Steps between C-alpha positions, in 0.01 A plus 500: 500500500515228237225239549741208465742640757202560731400136470853378567526730800168370627627144476819581692306678772262212544760271671701211371221244553340528157290204393539346151182685399653829614820434306300414188296817549808724483664301220188536286483872583857544374422297188197717417698819556769368265242414233344846523842649437562257215165590341583870515847440360361283218266782396790745496710257295219449250449877471869534416468218244197666341686831475798323339266323257335820377824697482723233345347172386185631334683756279763237415231247411350747254842554341557125484156440349556767235841351418357149484236619253773651282700176505193300398436741214862484385513121511168481315642710214779245458246219518291656224806561276612138550842580353800328658295241693424137430144371537588337832652824625192695395279257691710553814509878442122495493498336845751755626275787390197334656683478834553876486135558410388274784707703746358823359147370557583415859655837579275746317140601564253415225480864388880531480560223243594652159278384216796374294605273790148357515504435124849354520393256770189403309698424184774300674282315747205433274269624774358844559635737760207458736562126521871547568444769761227297668732199523775708659256655743360159592849386595536800731162437663583132551827591674315736733232241571772245579650738754169533686435127471840432660382714791176305532261732311305447178465826305290556188649742244270400214350850480841664440567564131827581323333801334436661839718790601756423768290688754189303404689170516626576850154607616339177379779287642472661841124453496562130438763480772268686737229240447720214625330299772760495776299253706689182415275298731190591298517176304447309822200695622247308299618161630336348807705576810601245758431541872868571556498774235190661652657494848818654362301775327307571820824536697640722225192726513527520878869587473431767236237655726759521776740662255244763405417559866869547589554744214174680584598536866837654414339732248241627749768565761716693256205689352436652842861620517518634143151644462553861385167624642635443850806718438504872587844590362457598127837359390453180699150470355642506144759238591239274656276532194782352292569230758130413509501458122799264519339308784174458306687376190689245713173384659322466165792293369503280814864609537575382852868585462422867437242512780739350754776737387261791568403350835857449618604842375216701653355305790785519747289331765508183289859529376636250754200271505537189290192336345375187673524150353159500330560843347843392378358202312256727324760769428755251371244341266406842363868590458566182301211584267635853463845367414355280225299791362799735507726248329238445229451876466875555454516230232205653314604867514663469158159401357331821609367707210764764566780250435344270242740624230787361707361149542643376170850566634445320830229240422356540848840459671654838584876509439571872534595789274818319390279280280364808320849642457612173340198518265581860408867434420409187304241696299751773430760249386251319275383831350857597416550160337185544289605850395835365384327231292271759339799713402665198337182438298592815306845362408621213279541289814123500560452157343789364702341627822173324416678179406663505844157551658364209295784279620448604861127432470567155358742427786249626759706808592271772359 
């Protein structure tokens, strides 16, 4: 029997005289069940996105990068020849080529940058490749830091270097993210506390002790039912070993929702017995904390190490696989456009194509 349906059935059996606390209890139960389902679905959606990324976007990005490098090389040949361009046009063409080089630096790993592109950038920019790459990488780090800052966290990425491999970069970044102090009240701990604050903390500690006691009581009751050593039937013993593992995980996580679902499912003697008023206050408070944690967990799934490559497409706000499909088709279209330009470089219309690009750049359309 589904745990949610069990809870609903329990409520209907209990009589129509439910108190507001009882109603809140079942509403919060439903909310938690819904969030568990949403968390599972979000993981499945992200797995599908990751599969699409590796099978479609990543190969297309490599093709686009290679094509972009060829366009930069072709445009640079025209820039060096200088024929057919005025001085002003050559100055703008230089900026056009530098935009391509900048994009190449952002997309490619340090080891993937061709030497001639590095030299080209150094000549046009008047700065060496390391400086240019470091500047681009700093922009990326600042954007990532801004994202965490918007969510209330200060992250230090100073130890991440643009020369690191992608794997090394991700490792260092996750170490930095993992060191975030999630205790937002820490800044207040060193300040003298008022009598009212101390009384509030004392009540909170007392309430938390009651929470632990309630969870502990349920766990002990269920442990007696699920304990495999008390089971003689071999098949039932195996099943109870698995149930005991799930129960222990729920207890260690202080997951009251899971513990109550087990209790209602397996302890038929309690299936029609509603918690009393004091228990309900404790349960409802725990449920509200669980809801906050689950909602935060769902928001942060995309930042797990497994999905970090997808974050740049969502910026912490998951919008589904349709976003990746749009990126893929846009990349494909841009690649085809670049390939057409490169072909025209080999014809008499090559200068005309670059003059159009210069005009577009001047008008802000490049």
